[in-house]
DRENKOLDO-821229 format. One record per residue (C-alpha): residue in one letter; x, y, z. Coordinates in steps of 0.25 Angstrom, whole numbers, plus 2048, in hexadecimal, padded with zeros to 3 digits. Each point is the difference from the previous one (the first is absolute). Example, Ala and Ser with C-alpha at 12.3 -4.5 7.8 and 13.67 -1.06 7.14 Angstrom:
A8317EE81FS80680E7FE
This chain:
MDB599DC54A80380E7F9R8038017F2I80F8047FEV8048067F3I80F8037FEA80480A7F5G80D7FD7FAA8067F27FCG80E803802A8097FA80BV7F980680CG7F27FE7FBA8027F27FCS8067FC80DI7F5806808A7F67F87F7Y8087F3802H80180280FL7F1804802A7FD7F37F9L80A7F8808L7F880580DG7F37FC7FAA7FA80D7FAD7F67FB7F6D7FB80D7F9V80D8067FBV8028077F2L80D8047FBA7FE80B7F5E80A8057F7R7FE80B7F6D80A7FA7F6T8067F2802V8077F980CA80E806803S7FF80A7F5G80480C808A80C803809T8017F1804G8037FC7F2K80B80B7FEA8077FD80EM80E7FD802G7FD7F3806G8077FF80DF7FD7FC80FR80880580CQ7FF80080FQ80A80B801F7F980D803S80380B809T7F4800809E7FB7F5809A7F18017FAE8057FD7F2V80A7F5805R7F47F9807L7F88017F3A80B7FA7F8R8027F580BE7F27FB7FES8008027F1A80C7F67FFK7F87F5804L7F88007F3F80C8037F7R8077F3806E7F37F87FEL7FF8047F1G80F7FD7FES8067FF7F2P7FD8047F5L7F780B806F80B80380BD80E7FE801A80880280DV80C8067FAG80280B80BY80080F801M80E806801F80380E804L80D8067FDA80680C807T80B8087F9S80380A80CE8027FF80FD7F3807803G7F97F77F7W8067F4806A7FC80580ER7F28027FBL7FF7F27FBR8057FA80CA7F7808809R7F47FB7F7A8047F2800E801800810M7F2805800Q7FB7F67F6R8077F4807G7F980480DL7F37FE7F9G8047F27FBV8068037F2P80C7F87FDV80980C7FBD80F7FD7FFE80C8087FDV8067FA7F3D80C8007F6P7FA8067F3A80C7FB7F9S7FA7F2801V7F68047F5R8067FC7F3G80280C7F7L7FD80B80AR80A80B801T80380380FE80C808801D7F980C804V7F67F980AV80380280FG7F67F6805A7F47F87FCV7F47F9807A7F67F67FAC7F47F8804W8007F37F8E7F17FD803D7FD80C7F7G7FF7FF7F1V7FA8027F3A7F27FD7FBE7F78027F4P7F580A805A7F67FD7F5A8017F1801V7FF80080FT7F48097FFT7FA7F77F5E8027F4809L7F980680CV7F48047F7R8007F27FBR7FF7FB80FA7F680A804A7F77FD7F4G8017F1804L7FB80380EG7F48087FBV80580E7FDD7F88067F4V80B8067F8Q7FB80B7F6E80A8067F6H7FC80D7F8T7F780480BN7FE80D808A7FF7FC80FL7F780B802D7F67FA7F7V8007F3808R7F67FF80CH80880080DD7FE80180FV80F803801L8098067F6V80F7FD801V80880A7F8A80E7FA7FCC8028077F3G80E806802A80380E7FBT7F18017FBS7FA7FD80DA7FD80F803E7F77FF7F4L7F77F7808V80380780EP80280F7FEG80A80680AL8097F4802P80E805802I8067F97F4R8088057F4P8047F97F4L80F7FF7FEC8057FC7F2R80B7F5802Q8077F87F5L8087F37FEV8097FB7F5D8047F27FCV80D7FE7F9G8067F37FAP8017F57FCL80C7FC808D8077F3800E8027F880DL7FA80A80AP8017FA80EH7F37F9803D80180480EL80380F7FDP7F980880CM7F880C7FET80C80A801I7FE80E806E80A80C802D7FA80680CE80680E7FET7FB8017F2T7F47F6800F8047FA7F2H7FC7F2800F7FF7F47F7R7FB7F1800R8017F57F6R7F47FC7F8G8047F47F7D80B8047F8T7FE80F802L80280A80BR7F5809805L80580E804A7F980B809M80480C808T7F980B808E80080C7F6P80880D804R7F38087FDP7F37FA804R7F68007F5W7F2802806T7F77FD7F5H7F67F67FBE8087FF7F3E8087F37FEV80C8057F8V80E7FA7FED80B80A802G80C7FC7F6R80A808808L7FE7F780CV8017F37F8T80E8057FBD80480480EW7FB7F2806R8087F87F5A80D808804R7FD7FD80FL7FE7F17FCA80D8007F8H80780480DR7FA7F780AF7FE7F47F7P80B8017F5P7FB7F37F9A7F38087FCA80880C7FAD7FC7FE7F2A7F27FA803A7F58067F6V7F3806805V7F57F57FER7F580A805A7FD80B809W7F3804806A7FA80880BG7F57FF80AL7FA80780CY8037FF80FD7F4804809M80880980AT7FC80580DP80780B808D8077F6809A8027F57F6H7F77F7808P7F37FA7FBV7F2805804I7F87F4805G7F2800807P7F2806800A7FF80D7F8A7F1803800D7F47F8804G8007F37F8V80E8047F9Y80D7FA804V80D8037F9A80D7F97FEC8098097F8G80C809800F80A7F5801S80B80A7FAG8077F57F7H7FE7F480AG7F27FB7FDF8057F37FAM8097FC80AQ7F780480CS7F37FA7F9P8007F2807A80080680EV7F780C7FDG7F67F77F9D7FF7F680CA7FF80C80AV7F68077F8A7F87F47FEH8007FD80FE7FC80E803L7F48017F6L7FB7F3806G80080580EL80C7F8804E80E804807P80A8037F5P80D7F8801V80880D7FFD7FD80E806L7F98097F6A80080C809P80C8077FAY7F98007F3R7F3807803L7FC80C7F8E7FF80980CR80F800803F80180B7F6A7F7809808D80B80180BG80C7FF7F7A8067F37FBV80C7FC809F8067F47FAP8058027F2E8067F47F9Q80E8037FBV8037F47F7V7F78037F4L8057FA7F4
C-alpha cells in the first residue's frame, strides 16, 4: 500500500488521517510543522451548521453532522444555529434558503426568536433555525481525532516538514499556507478576528449561535463568555494576523443592541487568524499534480466540513467510491470559471 503523508494537523488533515486509518490504510503519516491544531483550527469560532446556500455545501454538512453527533458533549453541543432577518428582503432570502435546505433533509424551522432569553427582537422580521446544528471546540475535536488516528496506527509527527518525509502521495491540508507547497493554488489568506467578552451571569445554556443575516454579526456562548464575529466591511488580504480595535468596539455595540444582558461585558481577549479563501468560497479537493492531492481553500468552513471531507478524501485516496460527490471541488473548475459561489460565508 502506498505511503500517504498528510501535511497539516488541523481539522481537515486530522480527519483525513483518522478516516484513512478507519479504512485500513497502514502507512499514513500526519506531519505538522508546529503542533496539532496550532493554526486556523485552534483560532476558529467553533460552530457547525448545515445551513449553507448551495447544495454541494449542504450535502457536505449533512455528512459531517454524523461525526459531530457521535462526539457529543463536551466536544459538541447541539444548541442550534438561528438566523435573524431584519428586513423583508432578508426574510425572503432566509425562507428561500430554508426551503432548499429542507429539500436536502436539513430540519430548518421558522422560529420565534423571542423565545431566546435576553435576545432583543423588536426589529426582527423573521427567523429560522436548525436545532441539530451547534457549537464545538475545534482544537479539542481535532486532538480527539488525532488521538484516535494514532491509536489506529497513524504516525503523528509534530514539528515536522511534510516535504522531508518519504511519501508516495502527499496530501496538502495546510489552509492558507497550502500554496507554499503547491504553487499556483487559487488561495488567498484573509485575516479575520474574533472577540470573547464576559464573564456573564446566567447565560442561557441553550443559547444558539445567533446570526444577523443582513450584517453577518454573530455570537455564541462559550462557558460564561460570549464569542463574537462578523464579516469585516473591508477584506484584509494578508498573512498578518492583526486585531483591529475599531471592529472590537463596533461588535460590542452590536452585541449590546442584540443581547442587552451583555451590554457592559468586558473584553476577555481578541485574536485573529486566517481564512484560506478561494474565488468562489468553496474548497479545492482533489489531485493537483502527480502524487499530490490537495484539501484546502475552505474559506472559513474547514472545521465544520472536516468530518465529511476527511471521509470522502480517504475513500478517494484508497481507490474507493467517496460517500459524497467531490466533483464540484476540483481545481479544474477555475479554468472555466467557478459558477456556484457560496453566499453564507461568516
